[in-house]
N, CA, C and O atoms as a GROMACS GRO file, in nm:
protein
  608
    1MET      N    1   0.082  -0.137  -0.013
    1MET     CA    2  -0.032  -0.022   0.018
    1MET      C    3   0.077   0.120  -0.005
    1MET      O    4   0.054   0.200  -0.096
    2HIS      N    5   0.205   0.139   0.098
    2HIS     CA    6   0.254   0.273   0.113
    2HIS      C    7   0.337   0.271  -0.056
    2HIS      O    8   0.353   0.380  -0.111
    3LEU      N    9   0.380   0.152  -0.119
    3LEU     CA   10   0.405   0.160  -0.212
    3LEU      C   11   0.350   0.269  -0.357
    3LEU      O   12   0.403   0.363  -0.416
    4LEU      N   13   0.224   0.200  -0.371
    4LEU     CA   14   0.131   0.264  -0.415
    4LEU      C   15   0.126   0.410  -0.423
    4LEU      O   16   0.144   0.481  -0.523
    5ARG      N   17   0.091   0.454  -0.271
    5ARG     CA   18   0.101   0.562  -0.272
    5ARG      C   19   0.220   0.624  -0.273
    5ARG      O   20   0.198   0.745  -0.260
    6ASN      N   21   0.306   0.608  -0.279
    6ASN     CA   22   0.482   0.654  -0.220
    6ASN      C   23   0.461   0.713  -0.423
    6ASN      O   24   0.482   0.831  -0.450
    7SER      N   25   0.426   0.627  -0.521
    7SER     CA   26   0.402   0.658  -0.617
    7SER      C   27   0.327   0.768  -0.684
    7SER      O   28   0.344   0.804  -0.801
    8PHE      N   29   0.231   0.824  -0.584
    8PHE     CA   30   0.137   0.969  -0.639
    8PHE      C   31   0.225   1.080  -0.599
    8PHE      O   32   0.208   1.196  -0.637
    9ARG      N   33   0.344   1.029  -0.501
    9ARG     CA   34   0.376   1.150  -0.480
    9ARG      C   35   0.477   1.250  -0.585
    9ARG      O   36   0.494   1.372  -0.576
   10TYR      N   37   0.539   1.152  -0.688
   10TYR     CA   38   0.594   1.194  -0.805
   10TYR      C   39   0.507   1.250  -0.917
   10TYR      O   40   0.553   1.351  -0.971
   11ALA      N   41   0.357   1.191  -0.976
   11ALA     CA   42   0.306   1.265  -1.048
   11ALA      C   43   0.208   1.321  -0.992
   11ALA      O   44   0.152   1.304  -0.884
   12SER      N   45   0.182   1.435  -1.131
   12SER     CA   46   0.092   1.545  -1.153
   12SER      C   47  -0.071   1.453  -1.096
   12SER      O   48  -0.098   1.333  -1.103
   13ARG      N   49  -0.154   1.573  -1.042
   13ARG     CA   50  -0.275   1.500  -0.993
   13ARG      C   51  -0.379   1.454  -1.093
   13ARG      O   52  -0.471   1.375  -1.071
   14ARG      N   53  -0.346   1.528  -1.228
   14ARG     CA   54  -0.422   1.516  -1.321
   14ARG      C   55  -0.410   1.344  -1.383
   14ARG      O   56  -0.485   1.271  -1.449
   15ASP      N   57  -0.288   1.330  -1.328
   15ASP     CA   58  -0.254   1.185  -1.406
   15ASP      C   59  -0.248   1.056  -1.292
   15ASP      O   60  -0.193   0.950  -1.324
   16TRP      N   61  -0.302   1.074  -1.172
   16TRP     CA   62  -0.326   0.983  -1.072
   16TRP      C   63  -0.421   0.876  -1.080
   16TRP      O   64  -0.400   0.766  -1.028
   17ALA      N   65  -0.566   0.917  -1.169
   17ALA     CA   66  -0.625   0.804  -1.224
   17ALA      C   67  -0.596   0.766  -1.267
   17ALA      O   68  -0.602   0.651  -1.224
   18ALA      N   69  -0.521   0.772  -1.407
   18ALA     CA   70  -0.467   0.688  -1.488
   18ALA      C   71  -0.354   0.588  -1.422
   18ALA      O   72  -0.361   0.465  -1.424
   19ILE      N   73  -0.251   0.660  -1.366
   19ILE     CA   74  -0.145   0.563  -1.312
   19ILE      C   75  -0.208   0.487  -1.218
   19ILE      O   76  -0.134   0.399  -1.173
   20ALA      N   77  -0.317   0.489  -1.173
   20ALA     CA   78  -0.374   0.377  -1.056
   20ALA      C   79  -0.447   0.279  -1.150
   20ALA      O   80  -0.462   0.162  -1.115
   21ARG      N   81  -0.492   0.321  -1.265
   21ARG     CA   82  -0.589   0.222  -1.302
   21ARG      C   83  -0.428   0.143  -1.398
   21ARG      O   84  -0.472   0.036  -1.439
   22ASP      N   85  -0.335   0.149  -1.427
   22ASP     CA   86  -0.229   0.100  -1.509
   22ASP      C   87  -0.151   0.045  -1.370
   22ASP      O   88  -0.042  -0.009  -1.392
   23LEU      N   89  -0.183   0.051  -1.264
   23LEU     CA   90  -0.078   0.002  -1.136
   23LEU      C   91  -0.145  -0.118  -1.138
   23LEU      O   92  -0.094  -0.227  -1.160
   24LYS      N   93  -0.279  -0.093  -1.112
   24LYS     CA   94  -0.396  -0.185  -1.040
   24LYS      C   95  -0.317  -0.334  -1.099
   24LYS      O   96  -0.246  -0.396  -1.019
   25PRO      N   97  -0.331  -0.379  -1.226
   25PRO     CA   98  -0.291  -0.523  -1.283
   25PRO      C   99  -0.147  -0.522  -1.220
   25PRO      O  100  -0.105  -0.638  -1.225
   26VAL      N  101  -0.051  -0.436  -1.162
   26VAL     CA  102   0.067  -0.489  -1.103
   26VAL      C  103   0.053  -0.571  -0.975
   26VAL      O  104   0.109  -0.676  -0.946
   27TYR      N  105  -0.044  -0.491  -0.897
   27TYR     CA  106  -0.036  -0.527  -0.793
   27TYR      C  107  -0.136  -0.641  -0.722
   27TYR      O  108  -0.128  -0.692  -0.611
   28THR      N  109  -0.264  -0.668  -0.864
   28THR     CA  110  -0.324  -0.733  -0.841
   28THR      C  111  -0.317  -0.879  -0.918
   28THR      O  112  -0.407  -0.963  -0.922
   29ALA      N  113  -0.179  -0.886  -0.979
   29ALA     CA  114  -0.143  -1.011  -1.064
   29ALA      C  115  -0.126  -1.121  -0.982
   29ALA      O  116  -0.076  -1.130  -0.870
   30ALA      N  117  -0.178  -1.211  -1.062
   30ALA     CA  118  -0.135  -1.407  -0.968
   30ALA      C  119  -0.055  -1.418  -0.916
   30ALA      O  120  -0.068  -1.447  -0.797
   31ASN      N  121   0.106  -1.398  -0.985
   31ASN     CA  122   0.187  -1.416  -0.981
   31ASN      C  123   0.323  -1.351  -1.002
   31ASN      O  124   0.316  -1.241  -1.056
   32GLU      N  125   0.415  -1.384  -0.978
   32GLU     CA  126   0.542  -1.244  -0.949
   32GLU      C  127   0.566  -1.250  -1.165
   32GLU      O  128   0.569  -1.141  -1.222
   33ALA      N  129   0.576  -1.346  -1.229
   33ALA     CA  130   0.551  -1.338  -1.358
   33ALA      C  131   0.488  -1.244  -1.415
   33ALA      O  132   0.547  -1.150  -1.470
   34GLU      N  133   0.348  -1.257  -1.409
   34GLU     CA  134   0.223  -1.210  -1.449
   34GLU      C  135   0.252  -1.009  -1.364
   34GLU      O  136   0.223  -0.908  -1.428
   35ALA      N  137   0.292  -1.007  -1.266
   35ALA     CA  138   0.322  -0.914  -1.220
   35ALA      C  139   0.417  -0.829  -1.317
   35ALA      O  140   0.390  -0.724  -1.374
   36LEU      N  141   0.540  -0.908  -1.319
   36LEU     CA  142   0.635  -0.846  -1.410
   36LEU      C  143   0.621  -0.817  -1.544
   36LEU      O  144   0.710  -0.763  -1.611
   37GLU      N  145   0.512  -0.852  -1.588
   37GLU     CA  146   0.472  -0.828  -1.745
   37GLU      C  147   0.368  -0.696  -1.746
   37GLU      O  148   0.363  -0.599  -1.823
   38ARG      N  149   0.296  -0.728  -1.645
   38ARG     CA  150   0.224  -0.580  -1.645
   38ARG      C  151   0.294  -0.483  -1.596
   38ARG      O  152   0.253  -0.370  -1.624
   39PHE      N  153   0.404  -0.492  -1.518
   39PHE     CA  154   0.483  -0.363  -1.449
   39PHE      C  155   0.592  -0.347  -1.633
   39PHE      O  156   0.624  -0.239  -1.684
   40ALA      N  157   0.613  -0.438  -1.670
   40ALA     CA  158   0.708  -0.368  -1.798
   40ALA      C  159   0.579  -0.291  -1.901
   40ALA      O  160   0.628  -0.194  -1.959
   41GLU      N  161   0.443  -0.311  -1.934
   41GLU     CA  162   0.324  -0.244  -1.967
   41GLU      C  163   0.332  -0.076  -1.912
   41GLU      O  164   0.308   0.036  -1.958
   42PHE      N  165   0.378  -0.131  -1.796
   42PHE     CA  166   0.361   0.040  -1.701
   42PHE      C  167   0.486   0.120  -1.717
   42PHE      O  168   0.508   0.241  -1.714
   43SER      N  169   0.541   0.043  -1.730
   43SER     CA  170   0.681   0.091  -1.757
   43SER      C  171   0.690   0.180  -1.901
   43SER      O  172   0.723   0.298  -1.911
   44GLY      N  173   0.651   0.086  -2.009
   44GLY     CA  174   0.625   0.147  -2.116
   44GLY      C  175   0.565   0.305  -2.155
   44GLY      O  176   0.601   0.394  -2.232
   45THR      N  177   0.476   0.291  -2.076
   45THR     CA  178   0.333   0.423  -2.061
   45THR      C  179   0.388   0.499  -2.001
   45THR      O  180   0.396   0.606  -2.060
   46TRP      N  181   0.449   0.496  -1.872
   46TRP     CA  182   0.498   0.599  -1.779
   46TRP      C  183   0.645   0.660  -1.752
   46TRP      O  184   0.678   0.763  -1.694
   47GLU      N  185   0.736   0.544  -1.823
   47GLU     CA  186   0.891   0.589  -1.798
   47GLU      C  187   0.946   0.720  -1.814
   47GLU      O  188   1.042   0.768  -1.753
   48ALA      N  189   0.871   0.777  -1.912
   48ALA     CA  190   0.906   0.877  -2.027
   48ALA      C  191   0.911   1.003  -1.940
   48ALA      O  192   0.999   1.089  -1.928
   49ARG      N  193   0.747   0.983  -1.863
   49ARG     CA  194   0.710   1.117  -1.858
   49ARG      C  195   0.741   1.095  -1.650
   49ARG      O  196   0.778   1.184  -1.574
   50TYR      N  197   0.723   1.010  -1.628
   50TYR     CA  198   0.754   0.990  -1.458
   50TYR      C  199   0.871   0.884  -1.422
   50TYR      O  200   0.822   0.794  -1.355
   51PRO      N  201   0.979   0.868  -1.439
   51PRO     CA  202   1.108   0.773  -1.466
   51PRO      C  203   1.108   0.741  -1.296
   51PRO      O  204   1.156   0.633  -1.261
   52ALA      N  205   1.063   0.818  -1.210
   52ALA     CA  206   1.122   0.812  -1.054
   52ALA      C  207   0.990   0.692  -1.004
   52ALA      O  208   1.013   0.599  -0.927
   53ILE      N  209   0.888   0.710  -1.050
   53ILE     CA  210   0.823   0.594  -1.026
   53ILE      C  211   0.826   0.450  -1.087
   53ILE      O  212   0.791   0.346  -1.032
   54VAL      N  213   0.867   0.465  -1.193
   54VAL     CA  214   0.920   0.298  -1.250
   54VAL      C  215   1.040   0.306  -1.182
   54VAL      O  216   1.082   0.190  -1.185
   55ARG      N  217   1.165   0.410  -1.091
   55ARG     CA  218   1.252   0.358  -1.064
   55ARG      C  219   1.226   0.323  -0.876
   55ARG      O  220   1.297   0.264  -0.795
   56LEU      N  221   1.098   0.387  -0.862
   56LEU     CA  222   1.093   0.372  -0.683
   56LEU      C  223   0.997   0.202  -0.686
   56LEU      O  224   0.988   0.129  -0.588
   57TRP      N  225   0.946   0.178  -0.800
   57TRP     CA  226   0.902   0.036  -0.790
   57TRP      C  227   0.991  -0.094  -0.813
   57TRP      O  228   0.984  -0.203  -0.755
   58GLU      N  229   1.107  -0.035  -0.950
   58GLU     CA  230   1.188  -0.143  -0.953
   58GLU      C  231   1.265  -0.187  -0.785
   58GLU      O  232   1.268  -0.304  -0.746
   59HIS      N  233   1.316  -0.082  -0.712
   59HIS     CA  234   1.396  -0.085  -0.601
   59HIS      C  235   1.299  -0.158  -0.515
   59HIS      O  236   1.337  -0.266  -0.470
   60ALA      N  237   1.203  -0.124  -0.492
   60ALA     CA  238   1.103  -0.205  -0.384
   60ALA      C  239   1.036  -0.365  -0.422
   60ALA      O  240   0.955  -0.433  -0.359
   61TRP      N  241   1.103  -0.391  -0.545
   61TRP     CA  242   1.021  -0.516  -0.588
   61TRP      C  243   1.039  -0.649  -0.553
   61TRP      O  244   0.976  -0.745  -0.598
   62ALA      N  245   1.187  -0.651  -0.413
   62ALA     CA  246   1.178  -0.748  -0.387
   62ALA      C  247   1.137  -0.747  -0.261
   62ALA      O  248   1.154  -0.853  -0.202
   63GLU      N  249   1.071  -0.630  -0.179
   63GLU     CA  250   1.004  -0.619  -0.086
   63GLU      C  251   0.854  -0.640  -0.143
   63GLU      O  252   0.776  -0.651  -0.048
   64PHE      N  253   0.788  -0.649  -0.270
   64PHE     CA  254   0.658  -0.642  -0.310
   64PHE      C  255   0.624  -0.786  -0.318
   64PHE      O  256   0.526  -0.846  -0.275
   65VAL      N  257   0.746  -0.835  -0.396
   65VAL     CA  258   0.715  -0.979  -0.390
   65VAL      C  259   0.645  -1.065  -0.334
   65VAL      O  260   0.560  -1.134  -0.391
   66PRO      N  261   0.674  -1.068  -0.211
   66PRO     CA  262   0.641  -1.154  -0.062
   66PRO      C  263   0.460  -1.134  -0.086
   66PRO      O  264   0.387  -1.233  -0.099
   67PHE      N  265   0.417  -1.016  -0.089
   67PHE     CA  266   0.279  -0.963  -0.099
   67PHE      C  267   0.210  -1.050  -0.214
   67PHE      O  268   0.093  -1.072  -0.181
   68LEU      N  269   0.246  -1.113  -0.353
   68LEU     CA  270   0.192  -1.188  -0.426
   68LEU      C  271   0.167  -1.348  -0.382
   68LEU      O  272   0.090  -1.425  -0.440
   69ALA      N  273   0.244  -1.376  -0.276
   69ALA     CA  274   0.197  -1.486  -0.217
   69ALA      C  275   0.112  -1.528  -0.145
   69ALA      O  276   0.105  -1.646  -0.109
   70PHE      N  277   0.015  -1.415  -0.104
   70PHE     CA  278  -0.103  -1.455  -0.025
   70PHE      C  279  -0.226  -1.457  -0.152
   70PHE      O  280  -0.235  -1.414  -0.267
   71ASP      N  281  -0.297  -1.519  -0.075
   71ASP     CA  282  -0.485  -1.529  -0.170
   71ASP      C  283  -0.505  -1.378  -0.191
   71ASP      O  284  -0.447  -1.288  -0.131
   72ARG      N  285  -0.609  -1.365  -0.297
   72ARG     CA  286  -0.636  -1.245  -0.335
   72ARG      C  287  -0.746  -1.184  -0.206
   72ARG      O  288  -0.752  -1.061  -0.200
   73GLU      N  289  -0.812  -1.244  -0.127
   73GLU     CA  290  -0.860  -1.199  -0.054
   73GLU      C  291  -0.809  -1.145   0.086
   73GLU      O  292  -0.867  -1.078   0.172
   74ILE      N  293  -0.654  -1.207   0.080
   74ILE     CA  294  -0.604  -1.159   0.203
   74ILE      C  295  -0.532  -1.021   0.137
   74ILE      O  296  -0.502  -0.934   0.219
   75ARG      N  297  -0.509  -0.999   0.023
   75ARG     CA  298  -0.451  -0.900  -0.061
   75ARG      C  299  -0.547  -0.785  -0.060
   75ARG      O  300  -0.520  -0.666  -0.076
   76ALA      N  301  -0.678  -0.848  -0.035
   76ALA     CA  302  -0.758  -0.708  -0.022
   76ALA      C  303  -0.828  -0.630   0.066
   76ALA      O  304  -0.900  -0.532   0.047
   77VAL      N  305  -0.766  -0.742   0.252
   77VAL     CA  306  -0.813  -0.665   0.353
   77VAL      C  307  -0.651  -0.625   0.321
   77VAL      O  308  -0.683  -0.507   0.339
   78ILE      N  309  -0.530  -0.618   0.294
   78ILE     CA  310  -0.437  -0.546   0.342
   78ILE      C  311  -0.436  -0.430   0.227
   78ILE      O  312  -0.344  -0.351   0.247
   79CYS      N  313  -0.504  -0.404   0.128
   79CYS     CA  314  -0.486  -0.295   0.075
   79CYS      C  315  -0.607  -0.205   0.113
   79CYS      O  316  -0.631  -0.107   0.043
   80THR      N  317  -0.676  -0.231   0.209
   80THR     CA  318  -0.833  -0.188   0.243
   80THR      C  319  -0.813  -0.152   0.367
   80THR      O  320  -0.880  -0.201   0.458
   81THR      N  321  -0.713  -0.056   0.392
   81THR     CA  322  -0.650  -0.012   0.540
   81THR      C  323  -0.720   0.130   0.570
   81THR      O  324  -0.656   0.212   0.636
   82ASN      N  325  -0.841   0.160   0.528
   82ASN     CA  326  -0.922   0.294   0.549
   82ASN      C  327  -1.028   0.277   0.673
   82ASN      O  328  -1.100   0.353   0.737
   83ALA      N  329  -1.000   0.148   0.673
   83ALA     CA  330  -1.115   0.150   0.862
   83ALA      C  331  -0.989   0.137   0.949
   83ALA      O  332  -0.963   0.204   1.049
   84ILE      N  333  -0.929   0.059   0.905
   84ILE     CA  334  -0.824   0.046   1.038
   84ILE      C  335  -0.765   0.200   1.079
   84ILE      O  336  -0.774   0.240   1.195
   85GLU      N  337  -0.712   0.268   0.988
   85GLU     CA  338  -0.678   0.370   0.988
   85GLU      C  339  -0.794   0.486   1.024
   85GLU      O  340  -0.754   0.601   1.039
   86SER      N  341  -0.906   0.461   1.035
   86SER     CA  342  -1.018   0.572   1.040
   86SER      C  343  -1.016   0.528   1.199
   86SER      O  344  -0.980   0.612   1.281
   87LEU      N  345  -1.056   0.390   1.246
   87LEU     CA  346  -1.030   0.342   1.376
   87LEU      C  347  -0.941   0.430   1.461
   87LEU      O  348  -0.978   0.500   1.556
   88ASN      N  349  -0.790   0.416   1.403
   88ASN     CA  350  -0.678   0.442   1.477
   88ASN      C  351  -0.701   0.596   1.504
   88ASN      O  352  -0.672   0.642   1.614
   89ALA      N  353  -0.761   0.687   1.390
   89ALA     CA  354  -0.750   0.866   1.423
   89ALA      C  355  -0.859   0.884   1.503
   89ALA      O  356  -0.865   0.991   1.564
   90ARG      N  357  -0.968   0.784   1.520
   90ARG     CA  358  -1.085   0.839   1.635
   90ARG      C  359  -0.988   0.741   1.779
   90ARG      O  360  -1.009   0.787   1.891
   91PHE      N  361  -0.936   0.675   1.775
   91PHE     CA  362  -0.893   0.617   1.941
   91PHE      C  363  -0.810   0.743   1.960
   91PHE      O  364  -0.844   0.816   2.052
   92ARG      N  365  -0.674   0.791   1.864
   92ARG     CA  366  -0.614   0.850   1.913
   92ARG      C  367  -0.682   1.061   1.952
   92ARG      O  368  -0.634   1.130   2.042
   93ARG      N  369  -0.747   1.088   1.894
   93ARG     CA  370  -0.864   1.132   1.862
   93ARG      C  371  -0.901   1.167   2.013
   93ARG      O  372  -0.892   1.278   2.066
   94SER      N  373  -0.949   1.029   2.077
   94SER     CA  374  -1.062   1.058   2.189
   94SER      C  375  -0.922   1.066   2.277
   94SER      O  376  -0.909   1.174   2.335
   95VAL      N  377  -0.817   0.973   2.296
   95VAL     CA  378  -0.755   0.930   2.421
   95VAL      C  379  -0.650   1.112   2.398
   95VAL      O  380  -0.595   1.163   2.495
   96LYS      N  381  -0.648   1.169   2.271
   96LYS     CA  382  -0.608   1.322   2.304
   96LYS      C  383  -0.663   1.415   2.393
   96LYS      O  384  -0.608   1.488   2.476
   97ALA      N  385  -0.830   1.394   2.348
   97ALA     CA  386  -0.939   1.488   2.454
   97ALA      C  387  -0.928   1.432   2.554
   97ALA      O  388  -0.924   1.517   2.643
   98ARG      N  389  -0.919   1.298   2.607
   98ARG     CA  390  -0.921   1.260   2.756
   98ARG      C  391  -0.767   1.295   2.837
   98ARG      O  392  -0.750   1.346   2.948
   99GLY      N  393  -0.706   1.265   2.776
   99GLY     CA  394  -0.560   1.288   2.827
   99GLY      C  395  -0.536   1.194   2.928
   99GLY      O  396  -0.444   1.114   2.910
  100TYR      N  397  -0.578   1.190   2.995
  100TYR     CA  398  -0.510   1.118   3.110
  100TYR      C  399  -0.569   0.973   3.210
  100TYR      O  400  -0.675   1.011   3.259
  101PHE      N  401  -0.552   0.888   3.237
  101PHE     CA  402  -0.593   0.753   3.258
  101PHE      C  403  -0.499   0.675   3.352
  101PHE      O  404  -0.384   0.632   3.338
  102PRO      N  405  -0.604   0.671   3.469
  102PRO     CA  406  -0.556   0.651   3.635
  102PRO      C  407  -0.470   0.520   3.624
  102PRO      O  408  -0.370   0.513   3.695
  103CYS      N  409  -0.510   0.387   3.514
  103CYS     CA  410  -0.456   0.261   3.440
  103CYS      C  411  -0.487   0.225   3.361
  103CYS      O  412  -0.567   0.282   3.286
  104GLU      N  413  -0.429   0.098   3.341
  104GLU     CA  414  -0.429   0.024   3.242
  104GLU      C  415  -0.600   0.000   3.201
  104GLU      O  416  -0.660   0.071   3.120
  105GLN      N  417  -0.649  -0.095   3.263
  105GLN     CA  418  -0.795  -0.083   3.283
  105GLN      C  419  -0.877   0.043   3.206
  105GLN      O  420  -0.922   0.045   3.092
  106ALA      N  421  -0.880   0.153   3.317
  106ALA     CA  422  -0.936   0.268   3.231
  106ALA      C  423  -0.913   0.313   3.085
  106ALA      O  424  -1.000   0.363   3.014
  107ALA      N  425  -0.799   0.293   3.055
  107ALA     CA  426  -0.741   0.314   2.878
  107ALA      C  427  -0.845   0.176   2.829
  107ALA      O  428  -0.949   0.206   2.771
  108LEU      N  429  -0.830   0.098   2.840
  108LEU     CA  430  -0.889  -0.013   2.760
  108LEU      C  431  -1.029   0.003   2.754
  108LEU      O  432  -1.098  -0.025   2.655
  109LYS      N  433  -1.084   0.065   2.895
  109LYS     CA  434  -1.218   0.097   2.894
  109LYS      C  435  -1.295   0.191   2.789
  109LYS      O  436  -1.404   0.197   2.732
  110HIS      N  437  -1.164   0.269   2.796
  110HIS     CA  438  -1.233   0.408   2.750
  110HIS      C  439  -1.224   0.360   2.590
  110HIS      O  440  -1.326   0.398   2.530
  111LEU      N  441  -1.124   0.281   2.497
  111LEU     CA  442  -1.090   0.270   2.398
  111LEU      C  443  -1.242   0.176   2.360
  111LEU      O  444  -1.312   0.202   2.262
  112TYR      N  445  -1.269   0.080   2.445
  112TYR     CA  446  -1.378  -0.031   2.412
  112TYR      C  447  -1.482   0.102   2.395
  112TYR      O  448  -1.512   0.127   2.278
  113LEU      N  449  -1.512   0.147   2.448
  113LEU     CA  450  -1.645   0.256   2.426
  113LEU      C  451  -1.628   0.384   2.338
  113LEU      O  452  -1.706   0.479   2.336
  114VAL      N  453  -1.512   0.370   2.264
  114VAL     CA  454  -1.491   0.445   2.130
  114VAL      C  455  -1.522   0.363   2.018
  114VAL      O  456  -1.560   0.400   1.906
  115ILE      N  457  -1.495   0.207   2.072
  115ILE     CA  458  -1.552   0.151   1.953
  115ILE      C  459  -1.705   0.124   1.926
  115ILE      O  460  -1.759   0.146   1.817
  116ILE      N  461  -1.770   0.074   2.042
  116ILE     CA  462  -1.891   0.081   2.045
  116ILE      C  463  -1.968   0.202   2.038
  116ILE      O  464  -2.086   0.176   2.062
  117SER      N  465  -1.943   0.359   2.007
  117SER     CA  466  -1.997   0.440   1.991
  117SER      C  467  -1.982   0.472   1.842
  117SER      O  468  -2.046   0.550   1.772
  118LEU      N  469  -1.855   0.369   1.807
  118LEU     CA  470  -1.916   0.398   1.606
  118LEU      C  471  -2.022   0.320   1.572
  118LEU      O  472  -2.068   0.348   1.461
  119ASP      N  473  -2.073   0.236   1.625
  119ASP     CA  474  -2.189   0.146   1.581
  119ASP      C  475  -2.294   0.084   1.718
  119ASP      O  476  -2.310  -0.031   1.757
  120PRO      N  477  -2.350   0.203   1.761
  120PRO     CA  478  -2.426   0.152   1.863
  120PRO      C  479  -2.545   0.063   1.872
  120PRO      O  480  -2.602   0.036   1.978
  121THR      N  481  -2.586   0.010   1.733
  121THR     CA  482  -2.700  -0.060   1.704
  121THR      C  483  -2.654  -0.162   1.706
  121THR      O  484  -2.726  -0.256   1.740
  122GLY      N  485  -2.503  -0.190   1.668
  122GLY     CA  486  -2.469  -0.346   1.614
  122GLY      C  487  -2.526  -0.411   1.463
  122GLY      O  488  -2.515  -0.525   1.419
  123ARG      N  489  -2.579  -0.315   1.417
  123ARG     CA  490  -2.608  -0.338   1.266
  123ARG      C  491  -2.525  -0.359   1.140
  123ARG      O  492  -2.536  -0.440   1.047
  124GLY      N  493  -2.399  -0.216   1.178
  124GLY     CA  494  -2.269  -0.196   1.082
  124GLY      C  495  -2.232  -0.332   1.153
  124GLY      O  496  -2.281  -0.415   1.075
  125ARG      N  497  -2.178  -0.399   1.249
  125ARG     CA  498  -2.090  -0.503   1.310
  125ARG      C  499  -2.143  -0.603   1.184
  125ARG      O  500  -2.066  -0.632   1.092
  126GLN      N  501  -2.228  -0.634   1.188
  126GLN     CA  502  -2.316  -0.756   1.091
  126GLN      C  503  -2.256  -0.737   0.950
  126GLN      O  504  -2.213  -0.834   0.888
  127ARG      N  505  -2.253  -0.592   0.891
  127ARG     CA  506  -2.238  -0.607   0.757
  127ARG      C  507  -2.088  -0.587   0.741
  127ARG      O  508  -2.041  -0.623   0.633
  128TRP      N  509  -2.024  -0.546   0.811
  128TRP     CA  510  -1.854  -0.560   0.822
  128TRP      C  511  -1.824  -0.711   0.803
  128TRP      O  512  -1.737  -0.750   0.725
  129SER      N  513  -1.900  -0.792   0.877
  129SER     CA  514  -1.853  -0.898   0.920
  129SER      C  515  -1.829  -1.023   0.832
  129SER      O  516  -1.740  -1.108   0.823
  130ASN      N  517  -2.006  -0.986   0.740
  130ASN     CA  518  -2.011  -1.043   0.645
  130ASN      C  519  -1.933  -1.024   0.491
  130ASN      O  520  -1.945  -1.101   0.395
  131ARG      N  521  -1.873  -0.932   0.497
  131ARG     CA  522  -1.773  -0.870   0.379
  131ARG      C  523  -1.629  -0.945   0.397
  131ARG      O  524  -1.559  -0.974   0.301
  132TRP      N  525  -1.584  -0.980   0.580
  132TRP     CA  526  -1.454  -1.038   0.580
  132TRP      C  527  -1.481  -1.210   0.534
  132TRP      O  528  -1.376  -1.264   0.500
  133LYS      N  529  -1.578  -1.279   0.528
  133LYS     CA  530  -1.614  -1.362   0.534
  133LYS      C  531  -1.488  -1.488   0.466
  133LYS      O  532  -1.447  -1.589   0.524
  134ALA      N  533  -1.454  -1.442   0.339
  134ALA     CA  534  -1.377  -1.484   0.257
  134ALA      C  535  -1.239  -1.474   0.296
  134ALA      O  536  -1.160  -1.568   0.291
  135ALA      N  537  -1.204  -1.322   0.347
  135ALA     CA  538  -1.103  -1.310   0.399
  135ALA      C  539  -1.051  -1.408   0.531
  135ALA      O  540  -0.942  -1.464   0.544
  136LEU      N  541  -1.170  -1.410   0.626
  136LEU     CA  542  -1.133  -1.496   0.719
  136LEU      C  543  -1.061  -1.599   0.687
  136LEU      O  544  -0.944  -1.609   0.725
  137ASN      N  545  -1.140  -1.715   0.592
  137ASN     CA  546  -1.135  -1.822   0.533
  137ASN      C  547  -1.011  -1.854   0.512
  137ASN      O  548  -0.948  -1.949   0.558
  138ALA      N  549  -0.950  -1.706   0.386
  138ALA     CA  550  -0.821  -1.750   0.322
  138ALA      C  551  -0.732  -1.764   0.454
  138ALA      O  552  -0.667  -1.867   0.471
  139PHE      N  553  -0.731  -1.653   0.554
  139PHE     CA  554  -0.668  -1.649   0.699
  139PHE      C  555  -0.632  -1.776   0.743
  139PHE      O  556  -0.529  -1.836   0.772
  140ASP      N  557  -0.761  -1.800   0.737
  140ASP     CA  558  -0.740  -1.950   0.859
  140ASP      C  559  -0.664  -2.087   0.778
  140ASP      O  560  -0.599  -2.178   0.830
  141ILE      N  561  -0.700  -2.063   0.618
  141ILE     CA  562  -0.626  -2.168   0.598
  141ILE      C  563  -0.476  -2.142   0.544
  141ILE      O  564  -0.408  -2.241   0.520
  142THR      N  565  -0.409  -1.981   0.518
  142THR     CA  566  -0.307  -1.944   0.483
  142THR      C  567  -0.212  -1.984   0.649
  142THR      O  568  -0.106  -2.046   0.656
  143PHE      N  569  -0.282  -1.932   0.751
  143PHE     CA  570  -0.207  -1.971   0.876
  143PHE      C  571  -0.233  -2.092   0.947
  143PHE      O  572  -0.230  -2.105   1.070
  144ASP      N  573  -0.259  -2.184   0.858
  144ASP     CA  574  -0.322  -2.323   0.960
  144ASP      C  575  -0.394  -2.308   1.110
  144ASP      O  576  -0.366  -2.352   1.221
  145GLY      N  577  -0.480  -2.243   1.069
  145GLY     CA  578  -0.569  -2.253   1.195
  145GLY      C  579  -0.588  -2.164   1.296
  145GLY      O  580  -0.684  -2.155   1.372
  146ARG      N  581  -0.425  -2.055   1.285
  146ARG     CA  582  -0.397  -2.013   1.408
  146ARG      C  583  -0.512  -1.876   1.412
  146ARG      O  584  -0.505  -1.802   1.510
  147VAL      N  585  -0.601  -1.851   1.320
  147VAL     CA  586  -0.666  -1.729   1.329
  147VAL      C  587  -0.797  -1.814   1.439
  147VAL      O  588  -0.816  -1.785   1.557
  148SER      N  589  -0.863  -1.907   1.370
  148SER     CA  590  -0.970  -1.950   1.435
  148SER      C  591  -0.942  -2.066   1.556
  148SER      O  592  -1.012  -2.163   1.585
  149ALA      N  593  -0.840  -2.030   1.604
  149ALA     CA  594  -0.795  -2.102   1.749
  149ALA      C  595  -0.860  -2.100   1.810
  149ALA      O  596  -0.927  -2.200   1.836
  150GLY      N  597  -0.880  -1.970   1.876
  150GLY     CA  598  -0.966  -1.898   1.991
  150GLY      C  599  -1.071  -1.898   1.975
  150GLY      O  600  -1.142  -1.890   2.075
  151ARG      N  601  -1.134  -1.906   1.842
  151ARG     CA  602  -1.298  -1.906   1.827
  151ARG      C  603  -1.364  -2.048   1.878
  151ARG      O  604  -1.307  -2.157   1.869
  152LYS      N  605  -1.498  -2.027   1.935
  152LYS     CA  606  -1.535  -2.186   1.921
  152LYS      C  607  -1.668  -2.198   1.852
  152LYS      O  608  -1.716  -2.309   1.830
   0.00000   0.00000   0.00000
């Protein structure tokens, strides 16, 4: 995700949509060989205009390739960090407003109440969990039951 975001630092805002469209086949490829082919296509299109983006991906390729080993469902979870970032931002805002906690238990209770206040009726939690069913199955298979070990 950071590699993708950093790519936009080197591009003009008017080209962001086209760059995102051309990079998507690279990070959604089924394997490294296919990703390399898609990256070659991307490079052919954009290297003349934005050589820094191509160089960024070339230098980070070794760190990017292990990402391709995960199932598509797990990759989708990794790429959709907005919900996690939003929750972390709410935690930071709430803790900053509160300031001081007398003990660890008070801090944990406060964070729990922040989570509950985001979805007081519980209906959003049901929608959220349905979207994660495929990813949870993929996590359970990939990580040999470690995800479901605590659930009964």
